[in-house]
N, C-alpha and C positions, 0 to 999 in steps of 0.2 A: 434717710429720713429728712424731709424738708417740707416746709410749709410757707406759703405767702401770707398767711394770716398774721395779724399783729394784735397785741393786746395793750397797746399804748398809743397815744397820739403821735402821728407820723412827723410832727414838727418838733419832737423832743430831742434833746441833745445829751450826749455823754462827753465829759471833759477828761482827757487823758493828760495828766500832768507828769511828765517824764516819759515821753514817747519811746525813747531809745530807738530800736530798729523797727518799731511800728507793729509788732505782733498783736498787741492789745487793740490798737487803733483799728486794724483791719477786722478783728473779731467784732468790735462794736458796729462797724459799718455793715458787716455781713448780717447782723441782727436787724438792720434797717434803721438804725439811729443816725442822726447827723452827729458829727464828731468835731470838736476843737481839740487839737493836740499841741502841747507845749514841749519844745525840745531846744536845749541850748547849743548842742553840737551842730554846727552848720553842715558838716559832711553827712550826718544822719538825716538832717532835714531835706537836703537835696535828693538823697537816695529815695526817701519816702515819697517826696513829691513826684519824682519820676515814676515810681512804681504805682502810685494810687491815682494820678491825675485823670486817667481815662477810665479806670475801673470803678472808682468810688468818688464821684464829683462832690458828694456830701461831706468829704473830709477837708477840714481847714487846718493847716499846720502853721504854727507861729514860732519863729526862731527866736525864742526869748528864754532867759533864765528867770527864776522866781526868787525874789529877795525883797526885804524891807528897804534896802538901799537901792535907790534908783539911778539909772545912768549906765555907763559902760563899765563892766566889771571883769576881773580876771577869772577865767574859767579853766580848770585843769582837766584836760582830756587824757584819761588813763590809757597808757600804751598797752596794757595787758587785756583789759576788759572795758569796753566802752560804757557799760552799765555802771561802772565805778566812778565815772567822771563827776566832778563836783566843783562848786564854788569854794569849797573847803580844800586847801592845799593838802592837808594830811590825808584826807579821804581820797582825793583825786589822784594822788601820786603813789598809792599803794602798789606794792610789788615791783613793777618795772619802771615806775616814774610816770611823768605826765608831760604833755605838751601844753604850754600856756598860750591861750588865745584870749581875745577881748570879745565879750558878748554884751548885747543890750539886755537890761533887766526890766521887769515889770511887776506891778502889784495886781493880783488877780481880781481885786474888787473893781479896779478900773477896766480891766479886760473883759469881765464877764457880767457886770451889773445889768447891762441892757437885756441880756437873754436869760437872767437867773431864774425867772419864773418857769422857763421851759427846760431847765436842767434836771435830768432824771437821776444821774449818777456821776460821781467824781472819783476818779482813781488817782491817788497821789503816790509817786515813787521817785523821789529825787534825793540823791545821796546827801544826807546831812541837813537838808532843808525841808524835810517833810512837815515838821511842826509849823514852820513859818507858812508854808502853803496852806495847811489846814486852817490856821487862824485867819488867814485872808479869806478863805472860802466861807468861814463861819460869820464873816462880816457882810456877806452878800445880802441884798434886800430880800431875796427869797432863797431859802435853803434847799439843797437837793434832797430827795427822799432817801438816797443811799450814798454813802461815802466809804472809801477804803483808803488806808494809809499803811505803808510798810513799817514794820517794827513798831507797832503801837506802844505807847508808853502810858504811864499813869497820868501824866499831864495832859496827854491827848484825850484820854478817857474823860477826865474832868471837864475839859473844854467842850467835848461832844455832849456830855450830859447837861452842862449849863446852857447849851444851845437847843436842847429839846430832843436829843437822840436818846432813845431808851432801850434799844435792842442791839446786841453786839454778838459778833462771831469772829473766830480766828481761823483763817484759812492757811493751811500748811502748803507753801509754794513747792515744796519737794514733790508733792503728789499731784500737782496741776495737770501733768500729761495724762492722768487717769480720769480726768473729769469729762463730762459730756453734758450737752444741753438737755434738760428735762423736757419730756413731751408736754408737760403742763406749765412750762415756764411762762410767767407774765411779762417777760422782758423782750418783746419783739418777736421777730420771725424765728420759728423752730428750724434749726439747721443742724447739719452734721459738721463738726469742726474738730480738727486735731490740735489740741493745745500743746504748744512746745514748751520745753523747759525754759524758765525765766519769764514766761508770760504770767499775767495775773489771774487768768482763768475766769470762771463764772463769778457772779456777784448777786447780791440781794437775795431774793427768794430761791434762787437756783442753788445756793450753797446748802450742803447737807447739814442736818442738825437743827435744833431749835435755837431761837434767839436767846442769848444770855441776858440776865439783868445786869445793871451797872455793878452791883456788888459781886456777882459771879465773875464778871469780866475782870474786875480788879484782882480777884483771887487767881484767876488763870494767868493774868499778866505778871503777877508776882512770881509765879512758878517759872514762867518762861524767862524772866529777867534773871532769876537765880541760876537757872541752867546755863544761860549764856555767860554769866560771870565765872561759873565754875569750870567751864570748858572753853578756854580762850583760843585765839588763833584760828577762828572759824570752825573749831572742832564740833561745836553744838550744831551748826548748820550742816556740816558734813554727815553727822550721825543721826540727828533728829529732824532737822529741817529749819526753815525760816518762814516767818508768819506775817500775813497781812491782817490788820484789824479792820473789820467791816462794821459799819454802824447804820442803823435804820431810824429814821425820824418818826417820832410820835408813837 
C-alpha cells in the first residue's frame, strides 16, 4: 500500500525533539513532511546525516541539547542504551555508566519561532527534560496542531490545557511495532512502514481510539503514575508498557 497523495500542505514541518537513531525522523520524511530533528549526541547526529543526506534532503538535523540554561553543557552518553543519554547525570549514567561530553544547548523558541506557523506536529522524547522542551514549544508564536511527549505528567496536561489543547490520547510504546498507517490518514502520504521497537509510531488522527477530555486524561494519568510507583525498577514498563501523551489543539 502506498500513495503519493497528500492531505496536508507540502511545506509543513514535523519537529523531532530527541532524534536518537533517527527511526522517527525517517518515518516523518517518508510521509512527505519536512523535518527538523534535535539530537545532543554528536555520534548519532553524524550517523543520521550520513544515512539521510541523499535519501531525504528535506531532513535538517541540529546537534543541540534542549535546556533553559544556554551555552555549553555536560551531556551524559549512556554506555548501555543511547536512548537513556541525558543532561541529567543520574538518568544518563543508569546501569553501565556514561561518557561525559560537552554539547551546545538551545531554547526551542529561538530555534523554531520563524517556522512555527508551518509546524504540524512536535514529538518530544528527551530523558528528564521533556517538560522543559514542552514548555518552550508552548511559547512559540503559533502552536502545532499535534504534540506528543514521553511519560506525560499532570503538570504537562495542565500546561497543554492552558495553551488550548483539549484532546488527549495515551499511546503504549510497547505495541508500536503492531501499528500501521491508516488508509484514510490525514497526515501525508499513505505508506507501508515497519515501526521498530523504541520508535514513537503514528500520531494525531492515526492513533486508535477517541480523544479524551482533560478530565479523562488526568484520571488515566493518575492510574499510570500509581502503577509505575508500585512496580519499580522498570517492572511496570516490562510488564505493561511505557506511554507517550498525545495532545490535539482546539
